[in-house]
Each structure stands twice: as structure tokens, then as C-alpha cells.
matplotlib code that plots the C-alpha trace (Angstrom):
import matplotlib.pyplot as plt

x = [73.3, 74.2, 72.5, 75.0, 74.6, 74.0, 76.0, 79.2, 81.6, 81.2, 83.2, 85.8, 86.4, 84.8, 82.1, 79.7, 77.6, 74.8, 75.5, 72.7, 72.3, 70.0, 70.5, 74.0, 75.1, 76.1, 74.9, 75.1, 73.3, 74.9, 74.2, 73.0, 70.0, 69.0, 66.6, 66.5, 66.2, 63.1, 61.7, 59.5, 55.8, 52.8, 52.8, 49.4, 48.9, 48.7, 46.5, 47.9, 51.4, 54.4, 55.5, 58.5, 56.3, 55.2, 52.7, 52.8, 53.6, 52.6, 55.6, 54.7, 51.9, 53.9, 52.7, 55.6, 55.8, 57.8, 60.1, 60.9, 64.7, 64.8, 62.8, 65.0, 68.2, 66.6, 67.0, 64.6, 61.5, 61.0, 58.4, 59.1, 60.6, 60.0, 63.8, 63.7, 64.2, 63.0, 65.5, 63.6, 65.4, 64.8, 65.3, 65.0, 61.3, 60.0, 60.8, 60.6, 61.0, 63.3, 62.8, 66.2, 67.3, 69.5, 71.4, 75.1, 75.8, 77.7, 81.1, 83.4, 85.9, 88.0, 86.2, 89.0, 88.4, 84.9, 85.3, 82.8, 80.8, 81.5, 85.2, 84.2, 81.2, 78.6, 74.9, 74.4, 72.1, 71.2, 74.7, 76.7, 80.0, 81.8, 83.9, 86.4, 86.4, 88.8, 86.2, 84.7, 83.1, 80.0, 77.8, 76.7, 73.2, 71.8, 68.3, 67.8, 67.9, 66.1, 62.6, 62.3, 60.4, 57.4, 57.4, 57.7, 54.6, 52.6, 53.5, 52.4, 49.0, 48.6, 49.3, 46.8, 49.4, 50.6, 53.5]
y = [-93.3, -89.8, -86.9, -84.4, -80.8, -78.9, -75.9, -78.0, -79.6, -83.3, -85.8, -86.0, -82.2, -81.2, -78.7, -79.8, -76.9, -76.7, -73.6, -71.5, -68.2, -65.3, -62.4, -63.7, -63.7, -67.1, -68.3, -71.7, -73.9, -76.7, -80.0, -81.6, -79.2, -79.9, -82.7, -82.3, -79.9, -79.8, -77.6, -74.8, -75.7, -73.6, -71.7, -71.4, -68.3, -68.8, -66.2, -64.8, -66.1, -64.0, -61.5, -63.7, -66.7, -66.7, -69.5, -73.3, -76.0, -79.6, -81.8, -85.5, -85.1, -82.9, -79.3, -77.1, -73.3, -71.4, -68.9, -65.8, -65.5, -62.4, -60.5, -61.7, -60.7, -57.4, -58.3, -56.9, -58.9, -60.6, -62.9, -66.6, -68.2, -71.8, -72.3, -71.4, -74.2, -75.1, -76.2, -78.4, -78.0, -78.6, -76.8, -78.3, -77.1, -77.7, -78.4, -75.4, -74.7, -71.9, -70.4, -69.9, -68.9, -71.9, -74.5, -74.8, -78.1, -79.2, -78.0, -79.5, -77.4, -78.2, -76.9, -74.5, -72.7, -71.7, -68.3, -67.7, -64.5, -63.1, -62.8, -60.5, -58.4, -58.6, -58.3, -60.7, -63.1, -65.3, -65.8, -68.7, -68.2, -67.4, -69.6, -68.5, -70.2, -69.5, -67.4, -65.5, -65.6, -67.5, -66.6, -69.7, -69.2, -70.6, -71.8, -72.2, -68.4, -67.7, -67.3, -65.3, -66.8, -64.5, -65.5, -69.1, -68.8, -66.9, -69.5, -72.3, -70.6, -70.0, -73.7, -74.7, -76.2, -75.4, -73.0]
z = [12.9, 14.2, 12.4, 11.1, 12.2, 9.0, 10.2, 10.7, 8.2, 7.6, 9.7, 6.9, 7.4, 4.1, 3.7, 1.0, -0.4, -2.9, -5.0, -6.5, -8.3, -7.9, -10.4, -11.4, -7.7, -6.3, -2.9, -1.1, 1.4, 3.3, 1.4, 4.6, 4.7, 1.1, 0.2, -3.5, -6.5, -8.7, -11.5, -10.5, -10.2, -9.7, -6.4, -4.6, -2.6, 1.2, 3.0, 6.3, 5.6, 6.4, 3.7, 2.9, 2.0, -1.6, -1.0, -1.1, -3.6, -3.8, -4.5, -4.6, -2.1, 0.3, 0.7, 1.3, 2.0, -0.7, 0.8, -1.3, -0.7, -3.0, -0.4, 2.5, 0.5, -0.6, -4.3, -7.0, -7.5, -10.8, -12.5, -12.1, -15.2, -16.4, -16.0, -12.3, -9.8, -6.3, -3.7, -1.2, 2.1, 5.7, 8.9, 12.4, 12.4, 8.8, 5.2, 2.8, -0.9, -2.1, -5.6, -7.3, -10.8, -11.2, -9.2, -10.1, -8.3, -5.3, -4.3, -1.6, 0.3, 3.4, 6.5, 7.2, 3.9, 5.1, 6.7, 9.5, 8.7, 12.1, 11.1, 8.2, 9.4, 12.1, 11.8, 8.9, 10.7, 7.7, 6.5, 8.1, 6.3, 3.1, 0.9, -1.7, -5.1, -7.9, -9.6, -6.7, -3.3, -2.3, 0.7, 2.7, 4.1, 7.4, 6.9, 10.7, 11.0, 7.8, 9.2, 12.4, 15.3, 14.6, 10.9, 11.9, 14.1, 11.5, 8.9, 11.2, 11.7, 8.0, 7.3, 10.0, 12.2, 15.7, 15.7]

ax = plt.figure().add_subplot(projection="3d")
ax.plot(x, y, z, "-o")
ax.set_aspect("equal")
plt.show()
């Protein structure tokens, strides 16, 4: 079975997106990159990790780095809440957990309705595209570009693995 490229629409031409919120703003990840959604669990600090990494969590025996997407998006920091959720997702290099305020579900849109971010503005390296819904815009994020190569190496060393 051929693995689908998470940056491309599915073979049926639909883009499937997991929508989540941070501070009332909606964002999305491609469904193909998302493993599952779980409730927030205790995050253990990880010495020598990149600034964007909050720590690690143990989810059913898997230790995953928790990425602070608030820092990456330059949003105000806030205390974690018991209602927060973790999106367990994977890049081509590793699985990660993302702390989000809430997950709104999956939306499907024809691939041609996803506007490549380069058509709107340049220099937004973490954004893959934008999709218009009846109640507003959603920024689609590219997990492959979320951690820089330097952050990826630093995280690998902090986790005790080869970069």
C-alpha cells in the first residue's frame, strides 16, 4: 500500500484536516499526519531540549516530545488546563505531541479549495495553506517544517537518540 504524502490531498481529491484551537483561533493539520487525540497528561521536563519543546509525555508506553506550538506561533503563554488536549502526530523523522486548547474535529474540503500559502504571503515557513470555511479561515500547518534542523538535532540529543 502506498503511503500518502501528508502535504497533498488524498487520492479522491479531498483535503482532510484536523481542526484545533489556540486562544479562539482555529488551525489545522493534515489528517494523514495525525495519529490520535488524547487528554493532556503530565508533561515531564526534558533538560537540554530546544526552547520549543515543553518536555515529554508517556502515552501508552511511548515517550513523545511535547512541542509548544504557542511559542512557535508567538502566542501568549498560559497554564495548561485539564480540558487541554494533545494531538499525537508524526513527521517523517519522529512522532510528537502538540498541546492545544481543543480539537474541533475533521473537515473535508476539495483540494482546490486549499489555497497554498505562497499565493497569499511569503515567509510563513510553518504554514502549508489556508482553507476558507463559511465561518472563517483556517491556517493549515506543516509539521515537517515545524522543528528546524538545529532544533531536531538538539531534541534528538536531549532524548538520547542520534539526531
